[in-house]
C-alpha positions in Angstrom: -38.6 8.8 25.4 -40.3 9.9 22.1 -37.9 11.9 20.0 -40.5 13.1 17.5 -38.7 11.6 14.6 -41.5 9.2 13.3 -42.1 9.9 9.6 -39.1 12.3 9.3 -36.7 11.8 6.4 -33.0 11.6 7.2 -29.8 11.5 5.2 -26.7 10.2 6.9 -23.6 10.3 4.8 -21.1 7.5 5.3 -23.7 5.2 6.8 -22.9 1.7 5.6 -20.7 1.0 8.6 -19.3 2.4 11.9 -20.9 5.5 13.4 -23.1 6.2 10.3 -24.6 2.7 10.4 -25.3 3.0 14.1 -27.0 6.3 13.5 -29.3 5.2 10.6 -30.3 2.1 12.7 -31.3 4.3 15.7 -33.1 6.8 13.4 -35.1 3.9 11.9 -35.9 2.5 15.4 -37.4 5.9 16.1 -39.6 5.7 13.0 -37.6 7.8 10.6 -37.1 7.0 6.9 -33.4 6.9 6.1 -31.0 7.2 3.2 -28.1 4.7 3.6 -25.1 6.0 1.7 -21.6 4.8 1.2 -19.0 3.9 -1.5 -20.3 0.3 -1.8 -23.5 -0.1 -3.7 -23.9 -3.6 -2.3 -23.4 -2.6 1.3 -25.8 0.3 1.0 -28.5 -1.8 -0.6 -28.1 -4.7 1.8 -28.3 -2.4 4.9 -31.2 -0.5 3.6 -33.1 -3.7 3.0 -32.3 -5.0 6.5 -33.5 -1.7 8.0 -36.7 -1.7 6.1 -37.6 -5.2 7.1 -36.5 -4.8 10.7 -38.0 -1.4 11.5 -40.8 -1.0 9.0 -39.6 2.3 7.6 -38.5 3.4 4.2 -34.8 2.9 3.8 -33.0 3.5 0.5 -29.5 2.7 -0.3 -27.7 5.2 -2.5 -24.0 4.6 -3.4 -21.8 7.7 -3.4 -18.0 8.2 -3.3 -18.1 11.7 -1.8 -14.4 12.2 -2.6 -15.4 12.6 -6.2 -16.4 16.1 -7.5 -20.1 16.3 -8.0 -20.9 13.2 -5.9 -22.4 15.3 -3.0 -24.8 17.1 -5.3 -25.8 13.8 -6.9 -26.4 12.2 -3.5 -28.6 15.1 -2.4 -30.7 15.0 -5.6 -31.1 11.3 -5.4 -32.1 11.4 -1.8 -34.8 14.0 -2.5 -36.1 11.9 -5.4 -36.2 8.8 -3.2 -37.9 10.3 -0.1 -39.6 13.4 -1.6 -38.0 15.7 1.0 -35.5 15.8 3.8 -35.8 16.9 7.4 -32.4 15.9 8.8 -28.9 15.9 7.4 -26.1 14.3 9.2 -22.6 15.0 7.7 -20.8 11.9 9.0 -18.7 10.8 6.1 -15.0 11.6 6.4 -11.5 10.4 6.1 -8.7 10.0 8.7 -5.4 9.7 6.8 -2.1 9.5 8.7 0.9 11.7 7.8 3.1 14.0 9.8 3.3 17.5 8.5 7.0 17.1 7.5 6.0 14.3 5.1 2.5 15.3 4.2 1.8 16.1 0.5 -0.3 19.0 -0.6 -2.6 16.6 -2.4 -3.3 14.6 0.8 -3.9 17.8 2.7 -6.3 19.1 0.0 -8.1 15.8 -0.2 -8.7 15.8 3.5 -10.0 19.3 3.5 -12.3 18.5 0.6 -13.8 15.4 2.1 -14.1 16.6 5.7 -15.0 20.3 5.2 -16.0 21.1 1.6 -18.4 18.1 1.2 -20.3 19.1 4.4 -20.5 22.6 3.1 -21.9 21.5 -0.2 -24.5 19.3 1.5 -25.4 21.8 4.2 -25.9 24.5 1.5 -28.2 22.2 -0.4 -30.1 21.3 2.7 -30.6 24.9 3.9 -32.0 25.9 0.4 -34.2 22.8 0.3 -35.7 23.6 3.7 -36.2 27.3 3.0 -37.7 26.7 -0.4 -40.2 24.1 1.0 -40.9 26.1 4.1 -39.8 23.4 6.4 -37.9 23.4 9.7 -35.0 21.0 9.9 -31.8 19.8 11.6 -28.2 19.6 10.4 -25.7 17.8 12.4 -22.0 17.9 11.7 -19.8 15.1 13.0 -16.6 16.9 14.1 -13.9 15.5 16.4 -12.1 16.2 19.7 -9.1 16.8 17.5 -10.7 20.0 16.3 -10.2 21.4 19.8 -7.1 19.5 21.0 -5.1 19.2 17.8 -3.3 16.0 16.9 0.0 14.4 18.0 -0.4 11.2 16.0 0.0 12.4 12.4 -3.5 13.8 11.8 -2.9 17.5 11.5 -4.8 17.8 8.3 -7.8 15.9 9.8 -7.7 18.2 12.9 -7.6 21.2 10.7 -10.6 20.1 8.6 -12.7 19.3 11.7 -11.7 22.7 13.3 -12.9 24.4 10.2 -16.2 22.4 10.3 -16.8 23.5 13.9 -16.5 27.2 12.9 -18.6 26.6 9.8 -21.2 24.9 11.9 -21.4 27.9 14.3 -21.6 30.4 11.5 -24.3 28.5 9.6 -26.3 28.2 12.8 -26.3 31.9 13.2 -27.4 32.4 9.6 -30.3 30.1 9.5 -31.7 30.1 13.1 -34.5 32.5 12.0 -35.7 29.9 9.5 -36.2 27.3 12.1 -33.1 25.3 11.1 -30.9 24.1 13.9 -27.2 23.4 13.1 -25.2 21.5 15.7 -22.2 19.2 16.1 -21.1 16.0 17.8 -17.4 15.6 18.6 -16.4 11.9 19.0 -13.2 10.8 20.6 -12.0 7.3 19.7 -14.5 4.8 18.5 -14.4 1.1 17.5 -15.0 1.5 13.8 -13.4 0.2 10.6 -11.7 3.6 10.2 -9.9 3.4 13.5 -9.2 -0.4 13.6 -5.6 -0.3 12.6 -4.7 2.5 15.0 -6.5 0.8 17.9 -4.9 -2.5 17.1 -1.4 -1.0 17.3 -2.0 1.7 20.0 -4.9 0.6 22.1 -3.1 1.2 25.4 -2.1 4.7 24.3 -5.6 5.7 23.3 -7.3 4.1 26.4 -4.8 6.0 28.6 -6.0 9.3 27.2 -9.7 8.6 28.0 -10.8 9.2 31.6 -13.6 6.6 31.3 -10.8 4.2 30.3 -12.1 2.7 27.0 -13.0 3.7 23.5 -16.6 4.2 22.5 -19.0 1.9 20.8 -20.5 3.6 17.7 -24.0 3.6 19.3 -22.7 5.7 22.2 -21.9 8.5 19.8 -24.9 7.9 17.6 -27.4 8.6 20.3 -26.2 12.3 20.8 -26.6 12.7 17.0 -30.2 11.4 17.1 -30.9 13.6 20.1 -29.8 16.7 18.3 -32.0 15.7 15.4 -35.0 15.3 17.6 -37.7 17.8 18.7 -36.2 17.6 22.2 -33.3 19.7 20.9 -35.3 22.4 19.2 -33.8 25.1 21.4 -30.2 24.1 20.8 -28.2 25.5 17.9 -24.5 26.2 17.3 -23.4 23.8 20.1 -21.1 20.8 20.0 -21.8 17.7 22.2 -18.5 16.1 23.2 -18.9 12.3 23.1 -15.3 11.5 24.1 -15.4 9.6 27.3 -13.7 12.6 28.9 -10.9 13.1 26.4 -12.3 16.5 25.8 -13.6 18.6 28.7 -14.6 22.2 28.2 
């Protein structure tokens, strides 16, 4: 199936590994130019070079620690400079710290909200203004979580709160910008095999698998394909929705 992404310019945050890496690779397979972004300059540059050679698209590595104030704006500015414009933004970068509420510090709670909710707000705002000012249609995809709907029982209340806020922000933004031809949607993963979840899966694999009707955690590519679909021209009539890529953990 042709997704109409050839020649499009795509920024995926947190894309040097895990779900983000899977997404930029699939976008590149579909002919899109991509920004590879992560904290490591070396990883971003190496992956961008590999993608360029393998898929024949323009791929640019831009290091960014989005937990630092001002980093999101710098990443957006450098992405525009590198590609000239953007058509798709995927807010994938996030953190998943562990602490039960009775032990959680205010600083940890605030850091989680900043990284998982405020950074997507900053980048979404920049993207909307860029698209409107350049008279372009575009797509914004927020990576949320099944925890936004179920809550957490494993010490991730701050994470669940940040992702629940992102879901409501996504819906509100979708209503605001639909008239400009900008679609805003979400993908809610369950458990995936990524560096971020490795320790939890190593220690509690049976627990997590028992919560998934399909019986296993996802490979990153299985969640990346819904992201790419929502960015495609096949999803032009969809806005304000969330695709649940959870293996049945979340059924609504």
